[in-house]
MIKOLPA-159807 format. One record per residue (C-alpha): residue in three letters; x, y, z. Coordinates in steps of 0.5 Angstrom, whole numbers, plus 2048, in hexadecimal, padded with zeros to 3 digits. Example, Ala and Ser with C-alpha at 12.3 -4.5 7.8 and 13.67 -1.06 7.14 Angstrom:
! residues 2
+--------+-----+-----+-----+
| residu |   X |   Y |   Z |
+--------+-----+-----+-----+
|    ALA | 819 | 7F7 | 810 |
|    SER | 81B | 7FE | 80E |
+--------+-----+-----+-----+
//
This chain:
! residues 412
+--------+-----+-----+-----+
| residu |   X |   Y |   Z |
+--------+-----+-----+-----+
|    MET | 7FF | 800 | 800 |
|    THR | 802 | 807 | 7FE |
|    THR | 802 | 80C | 803 |
|    GLY | 805 | 812 | 806 |
|    PRO | 809 | 816 | 801 |
|    ALA | 80B | 811 | 7FC |
|    LEU | 802 | 811 | 7FC |
|    ALA | 803 | 819 | 7FA |
|    ALA | 808 | 817 | 7F4 |
|    VAL | 804 | 813 | 7F1 |
|    LEU | 7FD | 817 | 7F2 |
|    ALA | 801 | 81C | 7EF |
|    ILE | 803 | 819 | 7E9 |
|    ALA | 7FD | 817 | 7E7 |
|    LEU | 7F9 | 81D | 7E8 |
|    ALA | 7FF | 820 | 7E4 |
|    ALA | 7FE | 81A | 7DF |
|    SER | 7F6 | 81A | 7DE |
|    SER | 7F7 | 822 | 7DD |
|    ALA | 7FC | 822 | 7D8 |
|    ARG | 7F8 | 81C | 7D4 |
|    ALA | 7F1 | 820 | 7D5 |
|    ALA | 7F3 | 826 | 7D1 |
|    ALA | 7F7 | 821 | 7CC |
|    PRO | 7F4 | 823 | 7C6 |
|    ALA | 7F0 | 81C | 7C4 |
|    THR | 7F3 | 819 | 7BE |
|    PRO | 7F3 | 811 | 7BD |
|    ILE | 7F9 | 80E | 7BD |
|    SER | 7FC | 809 | 7BA |
|    ARG | 800 | 804 | 7BF |
|    GLU | 7FF | 7FC | 7C1 |
|    GLY | 7F8 | 7FA | 7C2 |
|    SER | 7F5 | 801 | 7BF |
|    SER | 7F4 | 804 | 7B9 |
|    THR | 7F8 | 7FF | 7B5 |
|    MET | 7F1 | 7FB | 7B6 |
|    GLN | 7EC | 7FB | 7B2 |
|    ASN | 7E4 | 7F9 | 7B1 |
|    ALA | 7E3 | 7F1 | 7B2 |
|    PHE | 7DD | 7ED | 7B3 |
|    THR | 7DD | 7E8 | 7B9 |
|    THR | 7D8 | 7E2 | 7B7 |
|    VAL | 7D3 | 7E1 | 7BD |
|    PRO | 7CC | 7DC | 7BB |
|    GLY | 7C7 | 7DE | 7B7 |
|    GLY | 7CD | 7E4 | 7B5 |
|    ARG | 7D2 | 7E8 | 7B6 |
|    LEU | 7D4 | 7ED | 7BA |
|    GLU | 7D8 | 7F3 | 7B5 |
|    TRP | 7DE | 7F7 | 7B9 |
|    ARG | 7DE | 7FE | 7B6 |
|    ARG | 7E3 | 803 | 7B7 |
|    LEU | 7E3 | 808 | 7BC |
|    PRO | 7E7 | 80E | 7BE |
|    ASP | 7ED | 80C | 7C3 |
|    LEU | 7ED | 80E | 7C9 |
|    PRO | 7F1 | 815 | 7CA |
|    ASP | 7F6 | 812 | 7CF |
|    PRO | 7FB | 80E | 7CB |
|    LEU | 7FC | 808 | 7D0 |
|    GLY | 7F5 | 807 | 7D2 |
|    VAL | 7F3 | 806 | 7D9 |
|    ALA | 7F0 | 7FF | 7DC |
|    GLY | 7EA | 7FF | 7E2 |
|    CYS | 7E7 | 806 | 7DF |
|    TYR | 7E0 | 809 | 7E0 |
|    VAL | 7DD | 807 | 7D9 |
|    GLY | 7D5 | 809 | 7D9 |
|    THR | 7D1 | 80D | 7D3 |
|    HIS | 7CB | 812 | 7D4 |
|    LYS | 7C7 | 816 | 7CF |
|    GLY | 7CB | 814 | 7C9 |
|    ALA | 7D2 | 816 | 7CD |
|    LEU | 7D6 | 810 | 7CE |
|    VAL | 7DB | 811 | 7D4 |
|    VAL | 7E2 | 80E | 7D7 |
|    ALA | 7E5 | 810 | 7DD |
|    GLY | 7EB | 80F | 7E2 |
|    GLY | 7EE | 809 | 7E2 |
|    ALA | 7F6 | 807 | 7E2 |
|    ASN | 7FB | 804 | 7DD |
|    PHE | 803 | 805 | 7DE |
|    PRO | 807 | 80A | 7DA |
|    THR | 80E | 809 | 7D8 |
|    PRO | 810 | 810 | 7D7 |
|    GLY | 816 | 810 | 7D2 |
|    GLY | 814 | 808 | 7D0 |
|    GLY | 817 | 805 | 7D7 |
|    ASP | 815 | 7FE | 7D9 |
|    ARG | 80E | 7FE | 7DA |
|    TRP | 80F | 7F8 | 7DF |
|    THR | 812 | 7FD | 7E4 |
|    ALA | 80E | 802 | 7E2 |
|    ILE | 809 | 804 | 7E8 |
|    LYS | 801 | 804 | 7E7 |
|    ILE | 7FE | 80A | 7E6 |
|    TRP | 7F8 | 80C | 7E8 |
|    HIS | 7F4 | 811 | 7E4 |
|    ALA | 7EE | 817 | 7E5 |
|    ALA | 7ED | 818 | 7DE |
|    VAL | 7E6 | 819 | 7DB |
|    TRP | 7E4 | 818 | 7D3 |
|    VAL | 7DE | 818 | 7CF |
|    LEU | 7DD | 815 | 7C8 |
|    ALA | 7D7 | 819 | 7C5 |
|    THR | 7D5 | 81B | 7BF |
|    ASP | 7D8 | 821 | 7BB |
|    ASP | 7D5 | 825 | 7B6 |
|    GLN | 7D6 | 821 | 7B0 |
|    GLY | 7D3 | 81B | 7B3 |
|    GLY | 7D9 | 817 | 7B5 |
|    HIS | 7DC | 817 | 7BD |
|    GLU | 7E1 | 81B | 7C0 |
|    TRP | 7E3 | 81A | 7C8 |
|    ILE | 7E3 | 820 | 7CB |
|    ALA | 7E7 | 821 | 7D2 |
|    GLN | 7E2 | 822 | 7D9 |
|    PRO | 7E6 | 825 | 7DF |
|    PRO | 7E9 | 81F | 7E3 |
|    LEU | 7E6 | 81B | 7E8 |
|    SER | 7E8 | 81E | 7EF |
|    ARG | 7EE | 818 | 7F0 |
|    PRO | 7EF | 813 | 7EC |
|    MET | 7EC | 80C | 7ED |
|    GLY | 7EB | 807 | 7E9 |
|    TYR | 7E9 | 800 | 7E9 |
|    GLY | 7E1 | 801 | 7EC |
|    ALA | 7DB | 800 | 7E9 |
|    THR | 7D6 | 803 | 7E4 |
|    ALA | 7CF | 801 | 7E1 |
|    SER | 7CB | 807 | 7DC |
|    THR | 7C4 | 809 | 7DF |
|    PRO | 7C0 | 80E | 7DB |
|    LEU | 7C2 | 814 | 7E0 |
|    GLY | 7C9 | 812 | 7DE |
|    VAL | 7D0 | 80F | 7E0 |
|    VAL | 7D1 | 80C | 7E6 |
|    MET | 7D8 | 80B | 7EA |
|    ILE | 7D8 | 806 | 7EE |
|    GLY | 7DE | 806 | 7F4 |
|    GLY | 7E5 | 804 | 7F2 |
|    GLU | 7EC | 804 | 7F4 |
|    ASP | 7F3 | 808 | 7F3 |
|    GLY | 7F8 | 803 | 7F5 |
|    SER | 7F7 | 805 | 7FC |
|    GLU | 7F1 | 807 | 7FE |
|    VAL | 7E8 | 803 | 7FB |
|    PHE | 7E4 | 808 | 7FB |
|    ASP | 7DB | 807 | 7FC |
|    THR | 7DA | 80E | 7F9 |
|    VAL | 7D5 | 80E | 7F4 |
|    THR | 7D5 | 813 | 7EE |
|    LEU | 7CF | 815 | 7E8 |
|    LEU | 7D2 | 817 | 7E2 |
|    ALA | 7CD | 81B | 7DE |
|    TRP | 7CE | 81C | 7D7 |
|    ASN | 7CC | 824 | 7D5 |
|    PRO | 7CB | 825 | 7CE |
|    ALA | 7C9 | 82B | 7CD |
|    LEU | 7D0 | 82D | 7D1 |
|    ARG | 7D4 | 827 | 7CF |
|    ARG | 7D5 | 826 | 7D7 |
|    LEU | 7D5 | 821 | 7DC |
|    GLU | 7D1 | 822 | 7E2 |
|    ARG | 7D3 | 820 | 7E8 |
|    HIS | 7CE | 81D | 7ED |
|    PRO | 7D1 | 819 | 7F4 |
|    LEU | 7CC | 813 | 7F6 |
|    PRO | 7CC | 80F | 7FC |
|    ALA | 7D3 | 80C | 7FD |
|    LEU | 7D2 | 804 | 7FD |
|    PRO | 7D1 | 801 | 804 |
|    GLU | 7D8 | 7FF | 804 |
|    PRO | 7DF | 801 | 800 |
|    ARG | 7DF | 7FD | 7F9 |
|    CYS | 7E4 | 7FC | 7F3 |
|    PHE | 7E5 | 7F6 | 7ED |
|    GLY | 7DE | 7F5 | 7ED |
|    GLY | 7D8 | 7F5 | 7E8 |
|    ALA | 7D2 | 7F9 | 7E7 |
|    ALA | 7CC | 7F9 | 7E2 |
|    ALA | 7C6 | 7FD | 7E1 |
|    ILE | 7BF | 7FA | 7E1 |
|    GLY | 7BB | 800 | 7DF |
|    SER | 7BD | 805 | 7E4 |
|    THR | 7BE | 801 | 7E9 |
|    VAL | 7C6 | 800 | 7EA |
|    TYR | 7C9 | 7F9 | 7ED |
|    VAL | 7CF | 7F9 | 7EF |
|    ALA | 7D3 | 7F1 | 7F0 |
|    CYS | 7D9 | 7EE | 7F4 |
|    GLY | 7E0 | 7F2 | 7F4 |
|    GLN | 7E3 | 7F3 | 7FA |
|    HIS | 7E3 | 7F8 | 800 |
|    GLY | 7EB | 7F7 | 802 |
|    ALA | 7F2 | 7F7 | 7FE |
|    ASN | 7F2 | 7F1 | 7FD |
|    ARG | 7EE | 7EB | 7FA |
|    LEU | 7EE | 7E8 | 801 |
|    THR | 7E8 | 7EE | 802 |
|    ALA | 7E4 | 7EB | 7FB |
|    ASP | 7DD | 7EA | 7FD |
|    ALA | 7D7 | 7E7 | 7F9 |
|    THR | 7D2 | 7EE | 7FB |
|    VAL | 7CD | 7F0 | 7F7 |
|    TYR | 7C9 | 7F7 | 7F7 |
|    ARG | 7C5 | 7FB | 7F3 |
|    LEU | 7C4 | 803 | 7F4 |
|    ASP | 7BD | 805 | 7F0 |
|    LEU | 7BC | 80B | 7ED |
|    THR | 7B5 | 80C | 7EB |
|    GLY | 7B3 | 812 | 7ED |
|    PHE | 7BA | 815 | 7EF |
|    ASP | 7BB | 81D | 7ED |
|    PRO | 7C3 | 81D | 7ED |
|    ALA | 7C3 | 824 | 7EE |
|    ALA | 7BE | 825 | 7F4 |
|    ASP | 7BF | 81D | 7F8 |
|    GLY | 7C7 | 81C | 7F7 |
|    PRO | 7CA | 817 | 7FD |
|    ARG | 7C3 | 818 | 801 |
|    GLY | 7BF | 814 | 7FC |
|    PRO | 7BD | 80D | 7FB |
|    LYS | 7C1 | 808 | 7FF |
|    TRP | 7C5 | 801 | 7FD |
|    GLU | 7C2 | 7FB | 7FE |
|    ARG | 7C5 | 7F4 | 800 |
|    LEU | 7C4 | 7EF | 7FC |
|    PRO | 7C4 | 7E7 | 7FC |
|    ASP | 7CC | 7E6 | 7FC |
|    VAL | 7CE | 7E3 | 7F4 |
|    PRO | 7CD | 7DB | 7F5 |
|    GLY | 7D4 | 7DA | 7F3 |
|    GLY | 7D8 | 7DD | 7F8 |
|    PRO | 7DD | 7E3 | 7F9 |
|    ARG | 7E1 | 7E5 | 7F2 |
|    THR | 7E4 | 7EC | 7F0 |
|    ALA | 7E4 | 7ED | 7E8 |
|    PRO | 7DD | 7E9 | 7E6 |
|    VAL | 7DA | 7EC | 7DF |
|    VAL | 7D3 | 7EF | 7E2 |
|    VAL | 7CE | 7F0 | 7DD |
|    SER | 7C7 | 7F0 | 7DC |
|    ARG | 7C3 | 7EE | 7D6 |
|    ALA | 7BA | 7EE | 7D4 |
|    ALA | 7B6 | 7E7 | 7D6 |
|    GLN | 7AF | 7E6 | 7D4 |
|    THR | 7AE | 7E5 | 7DB |
|    GLY | 7B2 | 7EC | 7DD |
|    PRO | 7B8 | 7EF | 7DD |
|    ARG | 7BE | 7EA | 7E0 |
|    LEU | 7C5 | 7ED | 7E3 |
|    CYS | 7CA | 7E9 | 7E2 |
|    VAL | 7D1 | 7E7 | 7E5 |
|    LEU | 7D6 | 7E2 | 7E2 |
|    SER | 7DD | 7E0 | 7E3 |
|    GLY | 7E1 | 7E3 | 7E7 |
|    ARG | 7E7 | 7E1 | 7EB |
|    ARG | 7E7 | 7DF | 7F3 |
|    PRO | 7ED | 7E0 | 7F8 |
|    ASP | 7F1 | 7DB | 7FA |
|    GLN | 7F0 | 7DB | 802 |
|    ALA | 7F6 | 7D6 | 803 |
|    ASN | 7FB | 7D9 | 7FE |
|    GLY | 7FA | 7E1 | 7FF |
|    ASP | 7F9 | 7E7 | 7FC |
|    ALA | 7FC | 7E4 | 7F5 |
|    ALA | 7F9 | 7DE | 7F4 |
|    ILE | 7F2 | 7DD | 7F0 |
|    GLU | 7EE | 7D9 | 7EE |
|    PRO | 7EA | 7DA | 7E7 |
|    LEU | 7E3 | 7D9 | 7E7 |
|    CYS | 7DE | 7D6 | 7E1 |
|    ASP | 7D7 | 7D6 | 7E5 |
|    ALA | 7D2 | 7DB | 7E3 |
|    HIS | 7CC | 7DD | 7E7 |
|    GLU | 7C5 | 7E2 | 7E5 |
|    PHE | 7C1 | 7E6 | 7E9 |
|    ASP | 7BA | 7E7 | 7E8 |
|    PRO | 7B7 | 7ED | 7ED |
|    ALA | 7B1 | 7EB | 7EC |
|    VAL | 7B1 | 7E4 | 7F0 |
|    TRP | 7B5 | 7E6 | 7F5 |
|    GLU | 7AF | 7EC | 7F6 |
|    ALA | 7AA | 7E8 | 7F6 |
|    ALA | 7AE | 7E4 | 7FB |
|    GLY | 7AE | 7E9 | 800 |
|    ARG | 7B4 | 7ED | 7FF |
|    GLY | 7B8 | 7E9 | 803 |
|    LEU | 7C0 | 7E7 | 804 |
|    THR | 7BF | 7E0 | 802 |
|    ALA | 7C1 | 7DE | 7FB |
|    ALA | 7BA | 7DE | 7F8 |
|    GLY | 7BA | 7E1 | 7F2 |
|    TRP | 7C1 | 7DE | 7EF |
|    LYS | 7C2 | 7D9 | 7EA |
|    ARG | 7C8 | 7D5 | 7E8 |
|    LEU | 7CA | 7D4 | 7E1 |
|    ALA | 7CE | 7D0 | 7DE |
|    ASP | 7D5 | 7D1 | 7DF |
|    MET | 7D9 | 7D5 | 7D9 |
|    PRO | 7DD | 7D1 | 7D5 |
|    ALA | 7E3 | 7D5 | 7D7 |
|    PRO | 7E4 | 7DB | 7DC |
|    ARG | 7E4 | 7E2 | 7DB |
|    MET | 7E7 | 7E6 | 7E1 |
|    ALA | 7E6 | 7EE | 7E0 |
|    GLY | 7E3 | 7EC | 7D9 |
|    THR | 7DD | 7EF | 7D5 |
|    ALA | 7D6 | 7EF | 7D3 |
|    VAL | 7D1 | 7F0 | 7CE |
|    PRO | 7C9 | 7ED | 7CE |
|    LEU | 7C7 | 7EC | 7C8 |
|    PRO | 7C0 | 7EA | 7C5 |
|    GLY | 7BD | 7E4 | 7C7 |
|    ALA | 7BF | 7E4 | 7CE |
|    ARG | 7C7 | 7E3 | 7CC |
|    ILE | 7CC | 7E6 | 7CF |
|    ALA | 7D2 | 7E6 | 7CB |
|    VAL | 7D8 | 7E6 | 7D0 |
|    LEU | 7DE | 7EA | 7CB |
|    SER | 7E4 | 7EA | 7D0 |
|    GLY | 7E7 | 7E8 | 7D6 |
|    ASP | 7ED | 7E5 | 7D9 |
|    ASP | 7EC | 7DE | 7DA |
|    GLY | 7F2 | 7DE | 7DF |
|    ARG | 7F6 | 7D7 | 7DC |
|    LEU | 7FD | 7DC | 7DC |
|    PHE | 7FB | 7E0 | 7E3 |
|    SER | 800 | 7DE | 7E6 |
|    GLN | 805 | 7DF | 7E0 |
|    THR | 805 | 7E5 | 7DF |
|    SER | 80B | 7E8 | 7E2 |
|    THR | 80F | 7E2 | 7DF |
|    LEU | 80D | 7E3 | 7D8 |
|    LYS | 80C | 7EA | 7D9 |
|    ASP | 80C | 7ED | 7D1 |
|    GLU | 80B | 7E6 | 7CE |
|    HIS | 804 | 7E6 | 7D2 |
|    PRO | 800 | 7E5 | 7CB |
|    GLY | 7FB | 7E8 | 7CE |
|    PHE | 7F3 | 7E6 | 7D0 |
|    PRO | 7EF | 7E1 | 7CC |
|    ARG | 7EA | 7E4 | 7C7 |
|    GLY | 7E6 | 7DE | 7C6 |
|    CYS | 7DE | 7E1 | 7C7 |
|    LEU | 7DA | 7DD | 7CC |
|    VAL | 7D2 | 7DE | 7CA |
|    HIS | 7CC | 7DC | 7CF |
|    ASP | 7C6 | 7D9 | 7CE |
|    ALA | 7C1 | 7DA | 7D3 |
|    GLY | 7BB | 7D6 | 7D0 |
|    ALA | 7C0 | 7D0 | 7D0 |
|    ASP | 7C4 | 7D2 | 7D5 |
|    ALA | 7CB | 7D0 | 7D1 |
|    TRP | 7D1 | 7D4 | 7CF |
|    SER | 7D4 | 7D3 | 7C8 |
|    VAL | 7DB | 7D5 | 7C6 |
|    ALA | 7DA | 7DA | 7C0 |
|    GLY | 7DF | 7DD | 7BC |
|    ASP | 7E5 | 7E2 | 7BE |
|    SER | 7E5 | 7EA | 7C1 |
|    PRO | 7EA | 7EE | 7BD |
|    THR | 7EC | 7F0 | 7C4 |
|    CYS | 7EC | 7EE | 7CA |
|    GLN | 7EB | 7F4 | 7CE |
|    LEU | 7E9 | 7F3 | 7D7 |
|    ALA | 7E9 | 7F7 | 7DB |
|    THR | 7E4 | 7FC | 7D9 |
|    THR | 7DC | 7FC | 7D8 |
|    ILE | 7D8 | 7FC | 7D1 |
|    VAL | 7D3 | 800 | 7D0 |
|    PRO | 7CD | 800 | 7CC |
|    TRP | 7CE | 807 | 7C8 |
|    ASP | 7CC | 809 | 7C0 |
|    GLY | 7C8 | 803 | 7BE |
|    GLY | 7CD | 7FF | 7C1 |
|    HIS | 7D2 | 7FD | 7C6 |
|    ALA | 7D9 | 801 | 7C8 |
|    LEU | 7DF | 7FE | 7CA |
|    VAL | 7E5 | 803 | 7CC |
|    THR | 7EB | 802 | 7CF |
|    GLY | 7EE | 7FC | 7D4 |
|    GLU | 7F2 | 7F8 | 7D5 |
|    VAL | 7F6 | 7F3 | 7CF |
|    ARG | 7FB | 7F0 | 7D3 |
|    PRO | 7FE | 7F1 | 7DA |
|    ARG | 800 | 7F8 | 7DB |
|    VAL | 7FE | 7FA | 7D4 |
|    ARG | 7F8 | 7FE | 7D2 |
|    THR | 7F5 | 800 | 7CC |
|    PRO | 7F2 | 806 | 7CA |
|    ALA | 7ED | 803 | 7C4 |
|    GLY | 7E6 | 804 | 7C4 |
|    TRP | 7E1 | 7FF | 7C0 |
|    LEU | 7D9 | 7FF | 7BF |
|    ILE | 7D7 | 7F8 | 7C0 |
|    THR | 7D0 | 7F8 | 7BB |
|    PRO | 7CD | 7F1 | 7BB |
|    LEU | 7CA | 7EF | 7B4 |
|    GLU | 7C7 | 7E9 | 7B3 |
|    ASP | 7C8 | 7E4 | 7AD |
|    GLY | 7C8 | 7E8 | 7A6 |
|    SER | 7C8 | 7EE | 7A9 |
|    GLN | 7CC | 7F5 | 7A8 |
|    ALA | 7CD | 7FB | 7AD |
|    PRO | 7CC | 801 | 7AA |
|    PRO | 7D1 | 805 | 7A9 |
|    ARG | 7D4 | 80B | 7AD |
|    PRO | 7D7 | 810 | 7AC |
|    ARG | 7DE | 812 | 7AC |
+--------+-----+-----+-----+
//
């Protein structure tokens, strides 16, 4: 843990780096995992996913653990961390730096897209959870390498002023990072993660915050309270994939994969998880809203773990998990270093009707420790980690296509 003068120095570097990057021109930069990649397709049951390039995040290194969401047509990216190497130094001896920069990808006057710098966060932070609601993007918890936070903030895009407005929301019942979140309508769900400095503090806790009728300008942190839900039956975990999806009898919250701390061998050892679980809010409410497992259903296990991954809902009550770490090389990172091949690109699709997984085609990239959000008629994937200590600024718009169909052309 970093304390005292050392912490002050790290925070000063982080704030300076974030401010410098926020002032940099929003120009795509060609580099590994970035603008050199072209549009692509991923084959999935019943169709394809089309991947179209978006402008790179203006931070040329990219970040992981950032807060990503969408509101009123704006794509928001805030915070996160990377390993800068000034002067081309060795990334394996570089200090991890958390950032406070905030960027918005919005439509420009020509119908294209441009990144707009916003005032930075109040402090460098990342590895919290994010959910997009009709009121705005909800930033939940996070950490900065020395402290875990319980703060919750709403980022609301004002399209007339082209500015993000920020409103405090009720704090979490306890600090939390490395969990996951999703929204069902105006209700935010946050699941799992850790409440302390290491993975041994991981838990299976689930909370929700109902923002229906909430007025952020008038209510602020005095608004609705976080409500405890039954724990995820699969037990404690960090880095789960959390996503909501539609079903005939109502929406569901899905908690997939993640990693469990190895209590016997300390914080450095993990167990990659393949289990998958689905929560039905209506069943839980009908059962009396207690803290038993009512409302949870165990789904078929995934073909492989996808820790810290990303997922999108597809038509027909399906989910496509597009990225994540399978854990095979997790313990070899310090040995492989730059020889690490990156994370698996195979797309995993779950069909709710059959409760079965299929291994679909490969994605053109595996960007994890970020969030995919619905945006501009598809789903946006921006920045993230492509192998240990390596981020990418690359952005993609992912659109589901039925067999034989094509996405409409977009302005360039």
